[in-house]
C-alpha positions in Angstrom: 0.0 0.0 0.0 1.1 3.5 -0.7 -0.6 4.9 2.4 1.9 5.9 5.1 -0.8 5.2 7.8 -0.5 1.5 7.1 3.3 1.4 6.5 5.0 0.6 9.8 8.5 1.3 8.3 7.8 5.0 7.8 8.2 7.3 10.8 6.4 10.4 9.5 4.1 10.4 12.5 6.4 12.6 14.5 6.7 15.1 11.6 2.9 15.2 11.3 2.5 15.9 15.0 5.0 18.7 14.8 3.2 20.2 11.8 -0.2 20.0 13.7 1.3 21.7 16.8 2.7 24.5 14.6 -0.7 25.0 13.0 -2.3 25.1 16.4 0.2 27.7 17.6 -0.7 29.9 14.6 -4.3 30.2 15.7 -4.9 33.5 17.4 -6.2 33.6 21.0 -9.3 35.4 19.8 -10.1 32.7 17.3 -9.4 30.0 20.0 -11.9 31.7 22.3 -14.5 31.8 19.5 -13.9 28.1 18.9 -14.2 27.3 22.6 -17.4 29.4 22.9 -18.9 27.7 19.9 -18.0 24.3 21.3 -19.6 25.1 24.7 -22.7 26.4 22.9 -23.0 23.3 20.8 -22.6 21.0 23.8 -25.2 23.0 25.7 -27.7 22.8 22.8 -27.1 19.1 22.5 -27.8 18.5 26.2 -30.9 20.6 26.1 -32.3 18.8 23.1 -31.4 15.4 24.6 -33.2 16.3 27.9 -36.3 17.4 26.0 -36.4 14.3 23.9 -35.9 12.0 26.9 -38.7 13.6 28.8 -41.0 13.4 25.8 -40.0 9.7 25.3 -40.8 8.9 28.9 -44.2 10.7 28.7 -45.1 8.7 25.5 -44.0 5.4 27.0 -46.0 6.1 30.1 -49.1 7.1 28.0 -49.0 3.8 26.2 -48.2 1.8 29.4 -44.8 0.7 28.4 -43.2 1.6 31.7 -45.5 -0.6 33.8 -44.3 -4.0 35.1 -45.6 -6.8 32.9 -47.5 -9.6 34.6 -45.4 -12.7 35.2 -46.9 -16.0 34.2 -45.7 -19.3 35.7 -44.6 -21.8 33.2 -46.3 -25.2 33.4 -44.0 -28.0 32.8 -45.5 -31.1 31.3 -43.9 -34.4 32.1 
């Protein structure tokens, strides 16, 4: 294969990490704050939507009786 990811003989992994660190260092502090703010907003929106969906699901399950304990029947074993 020509892909360096699958070739254990190539040691370009350290070079790739150095390049990634250099690119991260180029990001301005203002842009980093914007990314952090966006990340927090997206996580918060996801948690809010998840909470609303879970409460709605519980209400629907309760309405249709899916949260009640089902009756247990004894099995009759025939000899």
